[in-house]
C-alpha positions as a Markdown table, in Angstrom:
| # | Residue | x | y | z |
|---|---|---|---|---|
| 1 | Met | 102.9 | 107.0 | 117.8 |
| 2 | Ile | 106.6 | 106.4 | 117.5 |
| 3 | Phe | 108.8 | 108.7 | 116.1 |
| 4 | Asp | 112.0 | 107.9 | 115.3 |
| 5 | Arg | 114.9 | 107.3 | 112.6 |
| 6 | Ile | 114.8 | 105.1 | 109.2 |
| 7 | Glu | 117.8 | 103.3 | 110.6 |
| 8 | Asn | 116.1 | 102.3 | 113.7 |
| 9 | Leu | 113.0 | 100.7 | 111.9 |
| 10 | Lys | 114.2 | 97.1 | 112.4 |
| 11 | Ser | 114.3 | 97.6 | 116.4 |
| 12 | Tyr | 110.1 | 97.7 | 116.3 |
| 13 | Arg | 110.1 | 94.1 | 114.7 |
| 14 | Gly | 107.2 | 92.0 | 116.5 |
| 15 | Leu | 104.9 | 94.8 | 117.2 |
| 16 | Met | 102.4 | 93.5 | 114.5 |
| 17 | Pro | 103.0 | 91.0 | 111.5 |
| 18 | Asn | 102.4 | 93.6 | 109.1 |
| 19 | Ile | 104.9 | 96.1 | 110.3 |
| 20 | Asp | 107.2 | 93.1 | 110.0 |
| 21 | Arg | 106.9 | 92.7 | 106.7 |
| 22 | Phe | 107.1 | 96.4 | 105.8 |
| 23 | Ile | 110.5 | 96.2 | 107.7 |
| 24 | Asp | 111.4 | 93.3 | 105.8 |
| 25 | Tyr | 110.7 | 94.9 | 102.6 |
| 26 | Ala | 112.6 | 98.1 | 103.5 |
| 27 | Ala | 115.7 | 96.1 | 104.2 |
| 28 | Gly | 116.2 | 94.7 | 101.2 |
| 29 | Cys | 115.0 | 97.8 | 98.7 |
| 30 | Asp | 116.4 | 101.5 | 99.1 |
| 31 | Leu | 113.0 | 103.6 | 99.3 |
| 32 | Ala | 114.9 | 106.7 | 98.6 |
| 33 | Thr | 115.6 | 105.6 | 95.1 |
| 34 | Leu | 112.1 | 104.7 | 94.4 |
| 35 | Glu | 110.1 | 107.0 | 91.7 |
| 36 | Pro | 106.8 | 109.0 | 93.0 |
| 37 | Gly | 103.4 | 106.2 | 92.7 |
| 38 | Glu | 101.9 | 103.4 | 94.1 |
| 39 | Tyr | 103.7 | 100.6 | 95.6 |
| 40 | Thr | 102.5 | 97.4 | 97.3 |
| 41 | Val | 104.7 | 95.2 | 99.7 |
| 42 | Cys | 101.6 | 92.2 | 100.2 |
| 43 | Asp | 98.1 | 92.0 | 101.0 |
| 44 | Gly | 97.7 | 94.7 | 104.1 |
| 45 | Val | 100.7 | 96.8 | 103.0 |
| 46 | Ser | 101.4 | 99.3 | 100.7 |
| 47 | Phe | 102.8 | 102.8 | 100.3 |
| 48 | Thr | 102.8 | 105.6 | 98.2 |
| 49 | Ile | 106.3 | 107.8 | 97.1 |
| 50 | Lys | 105.1 | 111.3 | 97.2 |
| 51 | Thr | 106.8 | 114.4 | 96.3 |
| 52 | Tyr | 105.4 | 117.8 | 97.3 |
| 53 | Glu | 106.1 | 121.4 | 99.3 |
| 54 | Pro | 104.8 | 122.0 | 102.5 |
| 55 | Arg | 101.6 | 123.6 | 103.1 |
| 56 | Thr | 100.4 | 126.4 | 105.8 |
| 57 | Pro | 98.3 | 124.7 | 108.8 |
| 58 | Glu | 95.2 | 125.7 | 107.4 |
| 59 | Val | 95.7 | 123.7 | 104.0 |
| 60 | Ala | 97.0 | 120.6 | 105.4 |
| 61 | Lys | 94.5 | 118.0 | 106.7 |
| 62 | Cys | 94.2 | 116.7 | 110.3 |
| 63 | Glu | 93.2 | 113.1 | 110.2 |
| 64 | Thr | 92.5 | 110.0 | 111.7 |
| 65 | His | 92.4 | 106.3 | 110.6 |
| 66 | Arg | 90.8 | 103.3 | 111.9 |
| 67 | Asp | 91.9 | 100.2 | 109.4 |
| 68 | Tyr | 95.7 | 101.4 | 108.8 |
| 69 | Ile | 98.5 | 102.6 | 110.7 |
| 70 | Asp | 100.4 | 105.0 | 108.7 |
| 71 | Leu | 104.1 | 105.0 | 108.3 |
| 72 | Gln | 105.5 | 108.5 | 107.1 |
| 73 | Tyr | 109.1 | 108.5 | 106.3 |
| 74 | Leu | 110.7 | 111.6 | 105.1 |
| 75 | Ile | 113.2 | 110.9 | 102.5 |
| 76 | Glu | 113.8 | 114.4 | 101.8 |
| 77 | Gly | 113.0 | 117.7 | 102.9 |
| 78 | Tyr | 111.8 | 118.9 | 106.3 |
| 79 | Glu | 108.2 | 119.6 | 107.7 |
| 80 | Arg | 106.3 | 119.8 | 110.7 |
| 81 | Met | 103.6 | 117.2 | 111.8 |
| 82 | Tyr | 101.2 | 117.7 | 114.5 |
| 83 | Val | 99.6 | 115.5 | 116.3 |
| 84 | Gly | 97.5 | 114.6 | 119.2 |
| 85 | Cys | 94.5 | 112.9 | 120.8 |
| 86 | Pro | 91.4 | 112.7 | 118.7 |
| 87 | Ala | 89.2 | 113.2 | 121.6 |
| 88 | Gln | 90.3 | 116.7 | 122.2 |
| 89 | Leu | 89.5 | 117.9 | 118.8 |
| 90 | Thr | 86.7 | 119.4 | 116.6 |
| 91 | Val | 85.4 | 116.5 | 114.1 |
| 92 | Arg | 85.3 | 118.5 | 110.6 |
| 93 | Gln | 84.6 | 115.5 | 108.4 |
| 94 | Glu | 82.9 | 112.2 | 110.0 |
| 95 | Tyr | 84.9 | 109.0 | 109.2 |
| 96 | Asp | 84.0 | 107.3 | 105.4 |
| 97 | Pro | 85.5 | 104.2 | 105.2 |
| 98 | Lys | 86.2 | 104.4 | 101.6 |
| 99 | Thr | 88.8 | 106.1 | 103.1 |
| 100 | Asp | 89.7 | 105.3 | 106.4 |
| 101 | Lys | 89.8 | 108.6 | 107.3 |
| 102 | Gln | 87.8 | 110.9 | 109.7 |
| 103 | Leu | 89.3 | 114.8 | 109.6 |
| 104 | Tyr | 89.4 | 117.1 | 112.3 |
| 105 | Phe | 90.1 | 120.9 | 112.9 |
| 106 | Pro | 93.5 | 121.1 | 114.4 |
| 107 | Ser | 94.6 | 122.5 | 117.6 |
| 108 | Ser | 97.0 | 124.2 | 119.5 |
| 109 | Glu | 97.5 | 121.7 | 122.2 |
| 110 | Met | 98.4 | 119.3 | 119.3 |
| 111 | Ser | 102.1 | 118.5 | 120.0 |
| 112 | Thr | 104.8 | 119.1 | 117.6 |
| 113 | Leu | 107.2 | 116.8 | 115.8 |
| 114 | His | 110.0 | 118.3 | 113.8 |
| 115 | Met | 110.9 | 116.1 | 110.6 |
| 116 | Gly | 114.1 | 116.0 | 108.4 |
| 117 | Pro | 115.5 | 113.1 | 106.2 |
| 118 | Gly | 115.6 | 110.2 | 107.4 |
| 119 | Asp | 112.5 | 110.6 | 110.4 |
| 120 | Phe | 109.6 | 108.5 | 110.5 |
| 121 | Ala | 106.3 | 108.2 | 112.5 |
| 122 | Leu | 104.5 | 105.4 | 113.2 |
| 123 | Leu | 101.3 | 106.8 | 113.5 |
| 124 | Phe | 98.6 | 104.4 | 114.9 |
| 125 | Pro | 94.7 | 104.9 | 115.2 |
| 126 | Gln | 94.2 | 107.0 | 118.4 |
| 127 | Asp | 97.3 | 109.0 | 116.8 |
| 128 | Ala | 95.6 | 112.2 | 115.4 |
| 129 | His | 98.1 | 113.4 | 112.6 |
| 130 | His | 98.4 | 117.2 | 111.0 |
| 131 | Pro | 101.8 | 116.4 | 108.5 |
| 132 | Ala | 103.4 | 118.1 | 105.7 |
| 133 | Ile | 103.3 | 121.8 | 107.4 |
| 134 | Ile | 106.0 | 123.9 | 106.6 |
| 135 | Asp | 109.1 | 124.0 | 108.8 |
| 136 | Gly | 110.5 | 127.3 | 108.4 |
| 137 | Lys | 111.0 | 127.6 | 104.9 |
| 138 | Ile | 109.6 | 125.6 | 101.7 |
| 139 | Thr | 111.5 | 122.9 | 100.6 |
| 140 | Arg | 110.6 | 120.4 | 97.8 |
| 141 | Asn | 110.3 | 116.8 | 100.3 |
| 142 | Lys | 109.7 | 113.6 | 99.3 |
| 143 | Lys | 108.0 | 111.1 | 101.4 |
| 144 | Ala | 106.7 | 107.5 | 101.5 |
| 145 | Val | 103.6 | 106.9 | 103.0 |
| 146 | Val | 103.0 | 103.4 | 103.8 |
| 147 | Lys | 99.3 | 102.3 | 104.8 |
| 148 | Ile | 99.7 | 98.8 | 107.3 |
| 149 | His | 96.3 | 97.1 | 107.9 |
| 150 | Ile | 95.7 | 96.3 | 111.3 |
């Protein structure tokens, strides 16, 4: 997992070709100005712009992916995201290849990220993540969730 600021995204060039493709796209586009919806960068890289209110931990889902890396970029608002090792979690729902998700019950053993405007998390298959959790007070959030095929 990588947790950083969006202005530092270009420093991760070279990790994977599809990550580079998103870095190039983001350099030429102000993601903050995009309306909610689904966008395609290229084959293997797409993203969704979402607006929402963060949820309680009981409502939000803890998940992993096998075929895609998630890049979650918080454009507006505040939230907590819990991250951890899937081997330390209890499976809630077995892996579904159609959605590329396996769900887990979150654990108090997970680490906490406090995300604010401009923060992003790059989440690999070994990173269970439990995003969109209320962090202090409810805010109206805008986030880009990028799916990067491995």
